[in-house]
One Martini backbone bead per residue (centre of mass of N, CA, C, O) as a GRO file, in nm:
protein
  443
    1MET     BB    1  -1.707  -2.277   0.757
    2SER     BB    2  -1.555  -2.129   1.051
    3ASP     BB    3  -1.198  -2.226   1.069
    4LEU     BB    4  -1.010  -1.988   1.029
    5LYS     BB    5  -0.685  -1.869   1.107
    6VAL     BB    6  -0.573  -1.525   1.113
    7LEU     BB    7  -0.274  -1.334   1.034
    8VAL     BB    8  -0.192  -0.991   1.078
    9VAL     BB    9   0.078  -0.787   0.971
   10GLY     BB   10   0.053  -0.493   1.161
   11ALA     BB   11  -0.064  -0.120   1.229
   12GLY     BB   12  -0.240  -0.001   1.001
   13GLY     BB   13  -0.471   0.074   0.763
   14ARG     BB   14  -0.415  -0.173   0.591
   15GLU     BB   15  -0.454  -0.383   0.823
   16HIS     BB   16  -0.742  -0.310   0.887
   17ALA     BB   17  -0.852  -0.381   0.605
   18LEU     BB   18  -0.765  -0.677   0.611
   19ALA     BB   19  -0.916  -0.763   0.866
   20TRP     BB   20  -1.194  -0.679   0.769
   21ALA     BB   21  -1.208  -0.859   0.515
   22LEU     BB   22  -1.147  -1.135   0.654
   23SER     BB   23  -1.394  -1.117   0.861
   24ARG     BB   24  -1.602  -1.157   0.600
   25SER     BB   25  -1.538  -1.440   0.578
   26ALA     BB   26  -1.685  -1.757   0.583
   27ARG     BB   27  -1.398  -1.907   0.678
   28VAL     BB   28  -1.357  -1.710   0.917
   29GLY     BB   29  -1.312  -1.715   1.285
   30GLN     BB   30  -1.017  -1.565   1.323
   31VAL     BB   31  -0.846  -1.260   1.406
   32PHE     BB   32  -0.511  -1.141   1.393
   33VAL     BB   33  -0.309  -0.853   1.515
   34ALA     BB   34   0.042  -0.757   1.446
   35PRO     BB   35  -0.022  -0.524   1.670
   36GLY     BB   36  -0.199  -0.306   1.589
   37ASN     BB   37  -0.493  -0.114   1.695
   38ALA     BB   38  -0.779   0.052   1.799
   39GLY     BB   39  -0.941  -0.082   1.530
   40THR     BB   40  -0.847  -0.419   1.549
   41GLU     BB   41  -1.090  -0.462   1.761
   42TRP     BB   42  -1.348  -0.722   1.781
   43PRO     BB   43  -1.630  -0.884   1.795
   44GLU     BB   44  -1.835  -1.111   1.730
   45ASN     BB   45  -2.069  -1.102   1.418
   46PRO     BB   46  -2.280  -1.320   1.270
   47ASN     BB   47  -2.511  -1.077   1.190
   48ALA     BB   48  -2.386  -0.920   0.980
   49THR     BB   49  -2.407  -0.606   0.807
   50GLY     BB   50  -2.293  -0.466   0.548
   51LEU     BB   51  -1.975  -0.330   0.672
   52GLN     BB   52  -1.947  -0.543   0.877
   53PRO     BB   53  -1.794  -0.743   1.071
   54ARG     BB   54  -1.772  -1.090   1.189
   55ALA     BB   55  -1.522  -1.179   1.284
   56ALA     BB   56  -1.299  -1.179   1.515
   57SER     BB   57  -1.064  -0.936   1.662
   58GLN     BB   58  -0.709  -0.950   1.769
   59ASN     BB   59  -0.455  -0.836   1.945
   60VAL     BB   60  -0.086  -0.852   1.922
   61ALA     BB   61   0.214  -0.797   2.117
   62ILE     BB   62   0.377  -0.779   1.816
   63SER     BB   63   0.606  -0.704   1.615
   64ALA     BB   64   0.647  -0.693   1.268
   65GLU     BB   65   0.983  -0.754   1.318
   66ASP     BB   66   0.928  -1.018   1.505
   67ILE     BB   67   0.966  -1.312   1.371
   68PRO     BB   68   1.000  -1.526   1.597
   69ALA     BB   69   0.737  -1.444   1.753
   70LEU     BB   70   0.539  -1.483   1.519
   71LEU     BB   71   0.600  -1.782   1.471
   72LYS     BB   72   0.531  -1.884   1.753
   73PHE     BB   73   0.237  -1.791   1.749
   74ALA     BB   74   0.144  -1.944   1.493
   75GLN     BB   75   0.205  -2.224   1.611
   76HIS     BB   76   0.037  -2.210   1.875
   77GLU     BB   77  -0.243  -2.117   1.711
   78ARG     BB   78  -0.272  -2.245   1.433
   79ILE     BB   79  -0.223  -2.088   1.177
   80ASP     BB   80  -0.348  -2.081   0.841
   81LEU     BB   81  -0.295  -1.758   0.782
   82THR     BB   82  -0.058  -1.520   0.667
   83VAL     BB   83  -0.058  -1.153   0.648
   84VAL     BB   84   0.144  -0.910   0.496
   85GLY     BB   85   0.184  -0.569   0.503
   86PRO     BB   86   0.469  -0.475   0.532
   87GLU     BB   87   0.797  -0.442   0.398
   88VAL     BB   88   1.010  -0.513   0.614
   89PRO     BB   89   0.949  -0.817   0.679
   90LEU     BB   90   0.993  -0.904   0.386
   91SER     BB   91   1.297  -0.807   0.371
   92MET     BB   92   1.370  -1.011   0.624
   93GLY     BB   93   1.208  -1.305   0.574
   94ILE     BB   94   0.922  -1.409   0.675
   95VAL     BB   95   0.842  -1.611   0.454
   96ASP     BB   96   1.079  -1.805   0.481
   97ALA     BB   97   1.031  -1.882   0.779
   98PHE     BB   98   0.742  -1.996   0.749
   99GLN     BB   99   0.799  -2.203   0.526
  100ALA     BB  100   1.015  -2.366   0.688
  101ALA     BB  101   0.764  -2.434   0.904
  102GLY     BB  102   0.494  -2.495   0.722
  103LEU     BB  103   0.360  -2.213   0.664
  104LEU     BB  104   0.109  -2.005   0.561
  105ILE     BB  105   0.203  -1.723   0.340
  106PHE     BB  106   0.144  -1.387   0.231
  107GLY     BB  107   0.412  -1.335   0.013
  108PRO     BB  108   0.726  -1.254  -0.052
  109THR     BB  109   1.029  -1.318  -0.064
  110LYS     BB  110   1.325  -1.177  -0.008
  111ALA     BB  111   1.419  -1.192  -0.304
  112ALA     BB  112   1.152  -1.076  -0.433
  113ALA     BB  113   1.147  -0.804  -0.248
  114GLN     BB  114   1.368  -0.641  -0.410
  115LEU     BB  115   1.172  -0.474  -0.585
  116GLU     BB  116   1.161  -0.279  -0.320
  117SER     BB  117   1.430  -0.283  -0.135
  118SER     BB  118   1.565  -0.229  -0.438
  119LYS     BB  119   1.591   0.000  -0.685
  120ALA     BB  120   1.832  -0.115  -0.840
  121PHE     BB  121   1.716  -0.392  -0.891
  122ALA     BB  122   1.459  -0.297  -1.040
  123LYS     BB  123   1.595  -0.143  -1.271
  124THR     BB  124   1.767  -0.373  -1.380
  125PHE     BB  125   1.534  -0.567  -1.431
  126MET     BB  126   1.379  -0.389  -1.635
  127LYS     BB  127   1.605  -0.358  -1.841
  128GLN     BB  128   1.652  -0.668  -1.897
  129HIS     BB  129   1.311  -0.714  -1.955
  130GLY     BB  130   1.159  -0.467  -2.102
  131ILE     BB  131   1.052  -0.269  -1.884
  132PRO     BB  132   0.905   0.023  -1.864
  133THR     BB  133   1.130   0.303  -1.794
  134ALA     BB  134   1.336   0.520  -1.670
  135GLU     BB  135   1.600   0.685  -1.682
  136TYR     BB  136   1.930   0.598  -1.526
  137GLY     BB  137   2.122   0.607  -1.211
  138ALA     BB  138   2.372   0.446  -0.997
  139PHE     BB  139   2.493   0.547  -0.658
  140THR     BB  140   2.777   0.585  -0.400
  141ASN     BB  141   2.884   0.862  -0.520
  142PHE     BB  142   2.854   1.194  -0.506
  143GLU     BB  143   3.026   1.304  -0.747
  144THR     BB  144   2.907   1.119  -0.962
  145ALA     BB  145   2.613   1.205  -0.927
  146HIS     BB  146   2.658   1.506  -0.976
  147ALA     BB  147   2.761   1.477  -1.268
  148PHE     BB  148   2.510   1.337  -1.384
  149VAL     BB  149   2.308   1.566  -1.336
  150HIS     BB  150   2.463   1.783  -1.517
  151ASP     BB  151   2.463   1.590  -1.783
  152PHE     BB  152   2.161   1.514  -1.832
  153GLY     BB  153   1.957   1.782  -1.885
  154LYS     BB  154   1.723   1.691  -1.681
  155PRO     BB  155   1.487   1.634  -1.490
  156VAL     BB  156   1.477   1.484  -1.157
  157VAL     BB  157   1.488   1.188  -0.949
  158VAL     BB  158   1.559   1.119  -0.606
  159LYS     BB  159   1.663   0.795  -0.466
  160ALA     BB  160   1.651   0.582  -0.229
  161ASP     BB  161   1.718   0.251  -0.245
  162GLY     BB  162   1.578   0.193   0.007
  163LEU     BB  163   1.388   0.186   0.280
  164ALA     BB  164   1.163   0.499   0.361
  165ALA     BB  165   0.853   0.507   0.420
  166GLY     BB  166   0.780   0.671   0.140
  167LYS     BB  167   1.027   0.924   0.162
  168GLY     BB  168   1.285   0.856  -0.057
  169VAL     BB  169   1.160   1.094  -0.253
  170ILE     BB  170   1.296   1.349  -0.483
  171VAL     BB  171   1.164   1.616  -0.650
  172CYS     BB  172   1.313   1.792  -0.929
  173ASP     BB  173   1.359   2.100  -1.117
  174ASP     BB  174   1.678   2.105  -1.075
  175ALA     BB  175   2.016   2.083  -1.016
  176ALA     BB  176   2.011   2.215  -0.734
  177GLN     BB  177   1.799   2.024  -0.610
  178ALA     BB  178   1.955   1.763  -0.668
  179GLU     BB  179   2.204   1.830  -0.499
  180ASP     BB  180   2.050   1.855  -0.234
  181ALA     BB  181   1.941   1.565  -0.233
  182LEU     BB  182   2.216   1.424  -0.229
  183ARG     BB  183   2.309   1.546   0.038
  184ARG     BB  184   2.081   1.439   0.219
  185ILE     BB  185   2.136   1.132   0.155
  186MET     BB  186   2.469   1.097   0.134
  187LEU     BB  187   2.575   1.309   0.369
  188ASN     BB  188   2.322   1.338   0.591
  189ASN     BB  189   2.148   1.076   0.626
  190GLU     BB  190   1.825   1.106   0.621
  191PHE     BB  191   1.776   0.770   0.544
  192GLY     BB  192   2.016   0.627   0.606
  193ALA     BB  193   2.080   0.318   0.479
  194ALA     BB  194   1.892   0.370   0.227
  195GLY     BB  195   2.132   0.591   0.116
  196GLY     BB  196   2.387   0.424   0.012
  197MET     BB  197   2.208   0.442  -0.244
  198VAL     BB  198   2.135   0.604  -0.557
  199ILE     BB  199   1.869   0.722  -0.765
  200VAL     BB  200   1.883   0.869  -1.093
  201GLU     BB  201   1.596   1.000  -1.262
  202GLU     BB  202   1.379   1.068  -1.478
  203ARG     BB  203   1.136   1.309  -1.506
  204LEU     BB  204   0.811   1.242  -1.524
  205GLU     BB  205   0.516   1.301  -1.719
  206GLY     BB  206   0.189   1.269  -1.572
  207GLU     BB  207  -0.018   1.019  -1.483
  208GLU     BB  208  -0.089   0.842  -1.200
  209LEU     BB  209  -0.074   0.480  -1.117
  210SER     BB  210  -0.225   0.207  -0.939
  211MET     BB  211  -0.119  -0.137  -0.993
  212LEU     BB  212  -0.267  -0.430  -0.877
  213ALA     BB  213  -0.171  -0.782  -0.798
  214PHE     BB  214  -0.245  -1.105  -0.787
  215CYS     BB  215  -0.005  -1.370  -0.696
  216ASP     BB  216   0.143  -1.725  -0.770
  217GLY     BB  217   0.405  -1.700  -0.992
  218THR     BB  218   0.214  -1.719  -1.280
  219THR     BB  219  -0.047  -1.580  -1.182
  220ALA     BB  220  -0.273  -1.294  -1.252
  221VAL     BB  221  -0.482  -1.048  -1.071
  222MET     BB  222  -0.635  -0.762  -1.121
  223MET     BB  223  -0.699  -0.459  -0.997
  224PRO     BB  224  -0.821  -0.176  -0.956
  225PRO     BB  225  -0.763   0.132  -1.024
  226ALA     BB  226  -0.542   0.369  -0.860
  227ARG     BB  227  -0.509   0.676  -0.653
  228ASP     BB  228  -0.279   0.879  -0.494
  229HIS     BB  229  -0.195   1.126  -0.230
  230LYS     BB  230   0.115   1.262  -0.120
  231ARG     BB  231   0.064   1.539  -0.061
  232VAL     BB  232  -0.026   1.743   0.209
  233PHE     BB  233  -0.160   1.941   0.009
  234ASP     BB  234  -0.339   2.094  -0.186
  235ASN     BB  235  -0.260   2.063  -0.518
  236ASP     BB  236   0.009   1.916  -0.472
  237GLU     BB  237   0.138   2.034  -0.202
  238GLY     BB  238   0.423   1.989  -0.057
  239PRO     BB  239   0.525   1.731   0.103
  240ASN     BB  240   0.586   1.415   0.119
  241THR     BB  241   0.400   1.123   0.187
  242GLY     BB  242   0.235   0.819   0.252
  243GLY     BB  243  -0.066   0.938   0.233
  244MET     BB  244  -0.380   1.138   0.194
  245GLY     BB  245  -0.512   0.944  -0.023
  246ALA     BB  246  -0.777   0.774  -0.222
  247PHE     BB  247  -0.875   0.610  -0.539
  248ALA     BB  248  -1.121   0.390  -0.697
  249ASP     BB  249  -1.154   0.351  -1.066
  250VAL     BB  250  -1.223   0.228  -1.369
  251GLY     BB  251  -1.242   0.518  -1.515
  252LEU     BB  252  -0.930   0.580  -1.518
  253THR     BB  253  -0.943   0.345  -1.737
  254SER     BB  254  -0.898   0.150  -1.993
  255LEU     BB  255  -0.900  -0.163  -2.104
  256HIS     BB  256  -0.655  -0.132  -2.286
  257LEU     BB  257  -0.461  -0.027  -2.063
  258ARG     BB  258  -0.481  -0.271  -1.871
  259ILE     BB  259  -0.372  -0.473  -2.076
  260GLU     BB  260  -0.100  -0.333  -2.124
  261ILE     BB  261   0.004  -0.356  -1.833
  262PHE     BB  262  -0.011  -0.660  -1.817
  263GLU     BB  263   0.175  -0.723  -2.077
  264LYS     BB  264   0.430  -0.512  -1.993
  265VAL     BB  265   0.447  -0.584  -1.667
  266ILE     BB  266   0.322  -0.823  -1.508
  267GLU     BB  267   0.385  -1.070  -1.685
  268PRO     BB  268   0.701  -1.029  -1.726
  269THR     BB  269   0.770  -1.027  -1.426
  270LEU     BB  270   0.679  -1.312  -1.354
  271ALA     BB  271   0.846  -1.462  -1.570
  272ALA     BB  272   1.130  -1.355  -1.479
  273MET     BB  273   1.123  -1.454  -1.187
  274GLN     BB  274   1.088  -1.750  -1.258
  275ALA     BB  275   1.350  -1.773  -1.436
  276GLU     BB  276   1.536  -1.675  -1.174
  277GLY     BB  277   1.417  -1.844  -0.915
  278ILE     BB  278   1.192  -1.602  -0.801
  279PRO     BB  279   0.902  -1.640  -0.735
  280TYR     BB  280   0.590  -1.451  -0.733
  281THR     BB  281   0.421  -1.397  -0.422
  282GLY     BB  282   0.137  -1.185  -0.406
  283VAL     BB  283   0.167  -0.842  -0.421
  284LEU     BB  284   0.179  -0.642  -0.715
  285TYR     BB  285   0.309  -0.312  -0.729
  286SER     BB  286   0.244  -0.062  -0.978
  287GLY     BB  287   0.396   0.233  -1.061
  288ILE     BB  288   0.238   0.451  -1.292
  289MET     BB  289   0.318   0.635  -1.590
  290LEU     BB  290   0.138   0.852  -1.811
  291THR     BB  291   0.292   0.918  -2.093
  292PRO     BB  292   0.350   1.041  -2.412
  293ASN     BB  293   0.543   0.756  -2.435
  294GLY     BB  294   0.390   0.598  -2.233
  295ILE     BB  295   0.438   0.356  -2.020
  296LYS     BB  296   0.578   0.376  -1.678
  297VAL     BB  297   0.781   0.257  -1.426
  298LEU     BB  298   0.845   0.382  -1.107
  299GLU     BB  299   0.752   0.126  -0.922
  300PHE     BB  300   0.783  -0.128  -0.678
  301ASN     BB  301   0.566  -0.321  -0.478
  302CYS     BB  302   0.533  -0.605  -0.223
  303ARG     BB  303   0.236  -0.492  -0.153
  304PHE     BB  304   0.002  -0.348  -0.018
  305GLY     BB  305  -0.116  -0.050  -0.029
  306ASP     BB  306  -0.071   0.287   0.131
  307PRO     BB  307  -0.409   0.367   0.074
  308GLU     BB  308  -0.525   0.160  -0.145
  309THR     BB  309  -0.653  -0.070   0.024
  310GLN     BB  310  -0.891   0.117   0.141
  311VAL     BB  311  -1.028   0.108  -0.168
  312ILE     BB  312  -1.010  -0.186  -0.282
  313LEU     BB  313  -1.134  -0.398  -0.080
  314PRO     BB  314  -1.433  -0.285  -0.076
  315THR     BB  315  -1.459  -0.378  -0.401
  316LEU     BB  316  -1.460  -0.674  -0.300
  317VAL     BB  317  -1.709  -0.880  -0.429
  318ASP     BB  318  -1.827  -1.189  -0.399
  319THR     BB  319  -1.547  -1.257  -0.236
  320ASP     BB  320  -1.318  -1.475  -0.092
  321ILE     BB  321  -1.025  -1.368   0.040
  322ALA     BB  322  -0.909  -1.617   0.173
  323LEU     BB  323  -0.924  -1.801  -0.082
  324LEU     BB  324  -0.756  -1.618  -0.262
  325LEU     BB  325  -0.490  -1.621  -0.094
  326LEU     BB  326  -0.463  -1.931  -0.092
  327ALA     BB  327  -0.439  -1.962  -0.399
  328CYS     BB  328  -0.169  -1.820  -0.411
  329VAL     BB  329  -0.002  -1.991  -0.207
  330LYS     BB  330  -0.092  -2.270  -0.379
  331HIS     BB  331  -0.082  -2.214  -0.690
  332LYS     BB  332  -0.430  -2.165  -0.777
  333LEU     BB  333  -0.538  -1.905  -0.933
  334ASP     BB  334  -0.650  -2.026  -1.202
  335LEU     BB  335  -0.904  -2.158  -1.037
  336PHE     BB  336  -1.008  -1.855  -0.910
  337GLN     BB  337  -1.030  -1.601  -1.107
  338ASP     BB  338  -1.351  -1.629  -1.173
  339LYS     BB  339  -1.419  -1.544  -0.848
  340VAL     BB  340  -1.343  -1.245  -0.911
  341HIS     BB  341  -1.507  -0.948  -0.778
  342TRP     BB  342  -1.622  -0.617  -0.867
  343PHE     BB  343  -1.721  -0.313  -0.813
  344HIS     BB  344  -1.924  -0.087  -1.027
  345GLY     BB  345  -1.750   0.157  -0.899
  346ALA     BB  346  -1.642   0.346  -0.616
  347ALA     BB  347  -1.360   0.472  -0.412
  348ALA     BB  348  -1.285   0.665  -0.107
  349SER     BB  349  -0.999   0.822   0.079
  350VAL     BB  350  -0.932   0.996   0.388
  351ALA     BB  351  -0.672   1.147   0.553
  352LEU     BB  352  -0.599   1.179   0.898
  353THR     BB  353  -0.379   1.412   1.052
  354SER     BB  354  -0.132   1.525   1.223
  355PRO     BB  355   0.015   1.784   1.344
  356GLY     BB  356   0.305   1.821   1.119
  357TYR     BB  357   0.265   1.634   0.908
  358PRO     BB  358   0.571   1.471   0.823
  359GLY     BB  359   0.671   1.569   1.073
  360ASP     BB  360   0.644   1.660   1.368
  361TYR     BB  361   0.431   1.505   1.626
  362PRO     BB  362   0.182   1.445   1.823
  363LYS     BB  363   0.053   1.251   2.095
  364GLY     BB  364  -0.257   1.166   2.255
  365LEU     BB  365  -0.505   1.263   2.099
  366PRO     BB  366  -0.824   1.298   2.124
  367ILE     BB  367  -1.100   1.115   1.978
  368SER     BB  368  -1.393   1.222   1.806
  369GLY     BB  369  -1.696   1.085   1.639
  370LEU     BB  370  -1.691   0.779   1.549
  371GLU     BB  371  -1.998   0.708   1.623
  372ALA     BB  372  -2.115   0.930   1.392
  373VAL     BB  373  -2.059   0.771   1.157
  374PRO     BB  374  -2.178   0.658   0.891
  375GLU     BB  375  -2.267   0.335   0.776
  376ASP     BB  376  -2.135   0.403   0.471
  377VAL     BB  377  -1.871   0.426   0.654
  378ILE     BB  378  -1.518   0.367   0.681
  379VAL     BB  379  -1.289   0.336   0.959
  380PHE     BB  380  -0.944   0.337   0.932
  381HIS     BB  381  -0.689   0.262   1.131
  382ALA     BB  382  -0.346   0.381   1.177
  383GLY     BB  383  -0.274   0.606   1.433
  384THR     BB  384  -0.367   0.424   1.710
  385THR     BB  385  -0.495   0.425   2.051
  386THR     BB  386  -0.537   0.350   2.397
  387LYS     BB  387  -0.657   0.564   2.682
  388ASP     BB  388  -0.861   0.507   2.919
  389GLY     BB  389  -1.077   0.421   2.677
  390GLN     BB  390  -0.941   0.618   2.471
  391VAL     BB  391  -0.907   0.737   2.161
  392VAL     BB  392  -0.581   0.796   2.020
  393THR     BB  393  -0.312   0.927   1.898
  394ASN     BB  394  -0.009   0.739   1.718
  395GLY     BB  395   0.043   0.923   1.452
  396GLY     BB  396   0.039   1.073   1.149
  397ARG     BB  397  -0.153   0.868   1.039
  398VAL     BB  398  -0.470   0.805   1.176
  399LEU     BB  399  -0.704   0.809   0.944
  400ASN     BB  400  -0.939   0.630   0.722
  401VAL     BB  401  -1.194   0.760   0.513
  402THR     BB  402  -1.440   0.539   0.372
  403ALA     BB  403  -1.612   0.516   0.045
  404MET     BB  404  -1.891   0.437  -0.160
  405GLY     BB  405  -2.000   0.439  -0.516
  406ASP     BB  406  -2.134   0.458  -0.828
  407THR     BB  407  -1.958   0.709  -0.804
  408LEU     BB  408  -1.699   0.908  -0.729
  409GLU     BB  409  -1.860   1.143  -0.617
  410GLU     BB  410  -2.015   0.980  -0.407
  411ALA     BB  411  -1.771   0.871  -0.253
  412VAL     BB  412  -1.646   1.142  -0.174
  413ASN     BB  413  -1.892   1.265  -0.024
  414ARG     BB  414  -1.912   1.040   0.191
  415ALA     BB  415  -1.634   1.066   0.312
  416TYR     BB  416  -1.666   1.370   0.401
  417ALA     BB  417  -1.907   1.315   0.587
  418GLY     BB  418  -1.729   1.154   0.786
  419VAL     BB  419  -1.511   1.365   0.853
  420GLU     BB  420  -1.709   1.577   0.994
  421LYS     BB  421  -1.740   1.388   1.267
  422ILE     BB  422  -1.434   1.429   1.320
  423HIS     BB  423  -1.201   1.485   1.610
  424PHE     BB  424  -0.884   1.660   1.657
  425GLU     BB  425  -0.624   1.822   1.743
  426GLY     BB  426  -0.506   1.954   1.441
  427MET     BB  427  -0.655   1.838   1.219
  428HIS     BB  428  -0.564   1.696   0.897
  429HIS     BB  429  -0.679   1.755   0.550
  430ARG     BB  430  -0.768   1.699   0.247
  431LYS     BB  431  -1.012   1.855   0.001
  432ASP     BB  432  -0.917   1.685  -0.296
  433ILE     BB  433  -1.002   1.401  -0.294
  434GLY     BB  434  -1.085   1.290  -0.620
  435ARG     BB  435  -1.154   1.552  -0.787
  436ALA     BB  436  -0.995   1.498  -1.050
  437GLY     BB  437  -1.150   1.239  -1.120
  438VAL     BB  438  -1.425   1.366  -1.147
  439LYS     BB  439  -1.346   1.561  -1.373
  440GLN     BB  440  -1.234   1.345  -1.572
  441ASN     BB  441  -1.528   1.188  -1.573
  442GLY     BB  442  -1.762   1.412  -1.576
  443GLN     BB  443  -1.923   1.443  -1.278
   0.00000   0.00000   0.00000
């Protein structure tokens, strides 16, 4: 019975992927996306096949950060489940507000979301609870931070403590670069209030991994391992971005390693949050570095990753995601975890970005070719809108072109076949998304 009304909060590629996945649930009758984009509206399609959505999706002109308006809409429409995409409304307490009104909402409370909204909180938490992470110092004074960098004697990463849209992290090769990073964050206020405190931590070497888990406060179900590509140019060159693409593939890790991450990171984090009186419900995203000295947590995110969501959710097969998220919200994930199934292959997604991204970029560029994309490819809209009936660019990351395959190589090739059909002026994308993973897996 398709009776559930679901509200997805956010406007990017992650939110399109969430709306798409929820619309394919047998229990969902209507999806709303606030505020959504040009890709998050479609009519009901009860006879959907393949990768097509089924339930209708409709945009709602409410900002993701306008919590009173979102709450009023959810109450008026009798929304059965709200799913929060971005980190900012979580850090503002959207979950607390909805819970106080008796509404079901998927995501951590404001207190629990500190794992992402404050890197200093997260680092202190990890140190206190024995969760492996890099050596670090936290500073509000430039001179003190500067002295720490010069005394540390090793390459460092400088991070703005607060939320900076995925861009408040500066990787440094030497003390001079670290000093420049400190000046940019602490003296020039490049990231605004997010840089009121900085974290200076040891620069770790190794392969990065994104490990996400569904959580209900006490129980966790891990998702397939994923890896994103943050640098704007091929071969991981150029400035950091919010993500130029990603791939998900169980072959990225051994079963032993996934168990180790669960036992050393996910499980103790849930137990410690519960013990501290701030139980964690939602998606726990652990950014992991596989170092020569073992696994280390680079960061926690408190929501579905972007662009990881665009490759992970398509691999959730024969599983009703609406019921899965409700099981988390109702703290009954232990009763549902055996019903969570994943595709035994891989998925890859390529981000198409505006010219100039991650710096200044134009908006309003007409996009062509979307209707020519093969049926086995999904295009998730990230920064788009419509103008006079035409889909146009409206952000830095414009589209995520996603495909699956029995092997990562198949998934990558299908995604790029979709990319070839799409065009807008100055369109940029990396040409090596997932290629290292293909090489690593010997495909």
